[in-house]
N, C-alpha and C positions, 0 to 999 in steps of 0.2 A: 584332854581334855573337853571344855564341857559340849562341844559341837562340832560338825566339824569344818570350818572356819580354822581347826588348826591344819588343812589339809594344807597339801603343796599348790602356792598360789604362782600364777601366771593370768597377767592381767591380759583377757582378751575385747576382741568386737565383740559390739551385743548379739544377739543374732540374727540373722537377715530377715529383712522388714519386706512384709510385699504387700498389694493390696488384695489377697488371696484370705485374710485374715481378718480384714474389713465387716464381712457376713456376722463370723459369727463377735467380734467385739459388738458392734451393736443390738446383736440382741444380747448380751451381757450387758450394755447398759444398760437398756430397757427395764433386763429381769431385775437387776439392781434398781434401777430409779421403783419399780413397783414393792418390790420387798422395803423398801426405806420407805413405802410410804405406807406401806399394811404392819411395819413394827414401829415407827414411831411415837414414841412416846407408852411402850407397852411393858408392862412389867413382864419380864419372864414368868413362863409357866412354874417352874420351880420353886420362884420366889413372891406368890399372892401376895398383894396389899391390896388393901381399904384406903381409900381417898381420906379420911377422919380418923389414921393416923399414922404418927407418926414411922418414917422408911426406916429398915432395918439400919441399925451401926457397921460401921464395916470399920475391920482394926487397923486397916491401912490408914484412911484416913482420904478416900482419892475424892475429886474435883466429882461432882458430879456429869454423868454421861448427860452430852447434848443432843438430840436427834441428827439422825445421820443426813447431811447436806447432801443434797443430788448436787452433779456435774455438769459443772457453766461450760465445758468442750468437749470436745470430738474425744472416745479412745482410738488413738493409734494402732493403727493393722498391728497385727500379727504373724513373724513365719508361717509357712504353710508346713513345713517341717515337723515332724512330733515331738512334744517338749518328749516324753518316754515312751519307748514299747515292750516289750517284751517276747520273745516269738520262742514257743514251745516252751518254756521257760520253767527249769524242774533243781532243789536245791535239796538234798540232805548233807544230816550232819552227823558227826561221827556216831553208830548204832548204839556207842551206849545212852546218847542223846534221844530222845524222841521214842525210844526202842523201835529205829531205825527206822521211821514213817518217813515219806519225803513230808519239810517244812513249806514246797510247794512243789505243785502234780503237775506237769503241763499247762500250764498259764502263759498267756497269748491277749495281748490287749495292744490298745495304742489311744495314747492321751493327747489332745492339741494343743499347741500354744495358747497361751490365755481363760486356759479351764480353772475352775476352782475344783478340785473333784475331792468327795468325802471317799478318805479307806473305812471299811468299817468291818467289822467284824469279831466275834465271842474274842475272849484271853487263849493264847494259840493258836490261831487260824492262818495267823502266815503274815499279819501284815506286818510285822517288823523286820522279817526278813526278807519279804520286796521291798523296804523301806531302804533294807541293807544294800541291797544290790544295785539301785537306782545312785543312796552316796557311797559307793565302791569301796565298802568295808571287804566284800569278798568276792569272789564270783559263783556263777553259776554252775550247778554241776551237769549242766547240758542247757543248750539253749542260748540264746545270743539277749544280749541286753543290751538298749540303744537310749543315748542322751541327745537331747540335739542331735541325731543319727552318727554319734560315734560312740563305743566304745567306751564308759567310763574311768577305767579301772585302773590305776595308775595313768591317769592321761592327766596332765597339767592343764590342757587347749581348757577341760570339762570343769575342771574340779575348783576355780573360783564361781566357776556359774551353777552351782548348789550347793545351798545350804540344808542343813539334816540338824533342827532343831529338836530336842529333847531337853528333859528336867534331867540332871544329875543330881543326886540328892548324895553323893558319897559322900563321907566326910572325912575319907582320908586322901580323895582325891587335891593332889597339887594346886588347883584351880582353886583351892579354896580360901590360901592366900593375897591373891591375887584383887585387889579390891574391884569397887565397881568400873569406873575409869581407866580401871588398867586392864578392864576385859573390854572397854569400848575403845581404846587407842588399839589393840588388838586384831579385832574382827576391822578395823577404817584400814589398818594395813596390809591387811591380806579379801578384803572385798572392793574389788573396782567400782563397783556403785553404791560405795559407802555416803550414807550421807549423817553428816553429824550435827544440822542442825535441827532434823527429826527425830534423832535420838534421843539431844537433849532433852527435844520439848517433852518426847515417853516417858522418860526418867523422871522430869517435876508433875506429870500427870499422873501414874505411877506413886507417887510419892519415895524413889527411891534413892538412899543419902549414895551420894557419887565418891566419899571418902572411903563407905566402912569396905571390908573385904568380906569376900563372896559367903564365907566361912559365919560369918556375922548376920548373915539376911536372916531373916521369915524365910518359910515355904515360898508363905507368897510372894514376899521381894525376887525370892530367886526365881519365881518361874513367869515375873513378870522380869526383870532383866535377858531371861530367856529371849521371852515373845521380843519386846525392844530390838535384840542381836541381830530376830529373824525380821524383822517387818524393815529396820532400817538398812539393813546389807542388802535390801531389793535386787537378790539375787533368783538370777531368770527362774532357776528351778527351786521353789523354798517349799520345804517339807516338815509339818508340825507335827509331830508324834506326842501325843499329849503330853504338849509343851506346859501346857495350864495347869497340868492337873497341883493342885495348892492353892491357886487363886481363886478369890470369891466368887459370887453369884455377878458383882457389882463389877468388879475387876473385867472376870469374863465378859460383861455387854459391852464394855470398853474397849475390850482389845479388838475384838467383832468391831464395833464403828470404825476403830481405829485402819484397821485391816482394808477397807470396802472403802473407807474411801481414800486412801493412799491408793487403794487397787486401780480406782478410777483417771488417776493421774498416773500411776504407773506399773501400770498394764504384766503381770509374770505370770507363768504357771506356781498352782499353790496346791500343795497334796497334803490333807489334812488326815491323819489313825486317830480317831474321836470314839468315844463313848456318850458325848454329854450331844446323840444323833438330835434332840428337841432342841436343844439352843443354837446348832450349830449350822442343821440344814437350810437356814435359809442363805448359807452363804453358798451351796453346790451350785453348777454349773451341771455339774453330772455326779456319781455315784460307782461306784466298786464294790460288793459287798460280797465278800470272799469268808471260804469255809472249808475247813480244813485243807490249807492247800491250796482249792480251786476256787474258781468265780464263778458262784449264784448269779452275780444280776453284772453288768454292766454296761450307763444309757445314758442318756442325757435324762436330768430329772424332769428337765418341760414333761417328756414322755410317762416318768413315773408317776407325775402328780397328776397328770391325767387320768391314770388308773383307778384315780376316787379313793389311795391310800396315802396318811404320813409316811416319811422317806422311815422313819421311826419304826412304822407297824409293820411295812417291809418287810426290813431287814428283820422283827422279832417270828412273822409269817415265815418266812423264810429257812432262818436256822433252826426253830423247833422242828418246823418239818425235816429238815439233814440231822438235826440228830436222833427221832424216831424215825427215821428209815434206815441209819445206823446197825 
């Protein structure tokens, strides 16, 4: 199946909420206000346009992306238990894979509820290995993984609270025979916080046909459908692992605006694994940079930005130094 929505589902209550997360939520709200003002109406850096020219055409013909609206209500406080944490976690695959080298090597970290965390790393750095532990696809070789304070592996109380969204372009997958509306109905059954009205609006905005099968959708439409499911599920921990690959620059901007707008009304923890650092870094409240299975940096993005360089420049500098020292 296309996402971890196919995992065992048991309706559970929201994670406990307390005033402990109010300061962090207020800071995040202020950050997003600043980002919205700074970015509203700006073209993407990778798609510069002159005002005298017609904007580039989009093959899926989406509606224009409006500026991100500012919230008119406070962001609710979130629980004080970390959204997820890893304690001295290592993960090894069979010796014939990766030449016996660990995919993760002694990783320890903690991410609070309500964070939008950018998970950054080169190919084969260990990003997807880390994500599959959080999504309970496997157990660590050593150490402990906790999601909302519990071991997520084969845990029916945690499964509905974790959405792992990625692009599945396997032409032989059985999910290709299901129509768009079938995928939405299945997600609605397995996600206790599913918002059908929001999902329908996203389908309309991304111009995704409801009656077409997944196998008949274009690559951009497939990616938009996966992102729609991730957003409308409103899972307390939502993981996007390059889910927007195949979406053009206009659709990626629309996705980011929809995510930020919905986040302000329905805050949750979002983990982004992405190579589009320049486009996505305005989203992040904190960043996690890994290389060769080890954590290079994990810090609040305010602290990183105060250092005077963009997150993308920091990532490139760190990983190049790691490569030179290997």
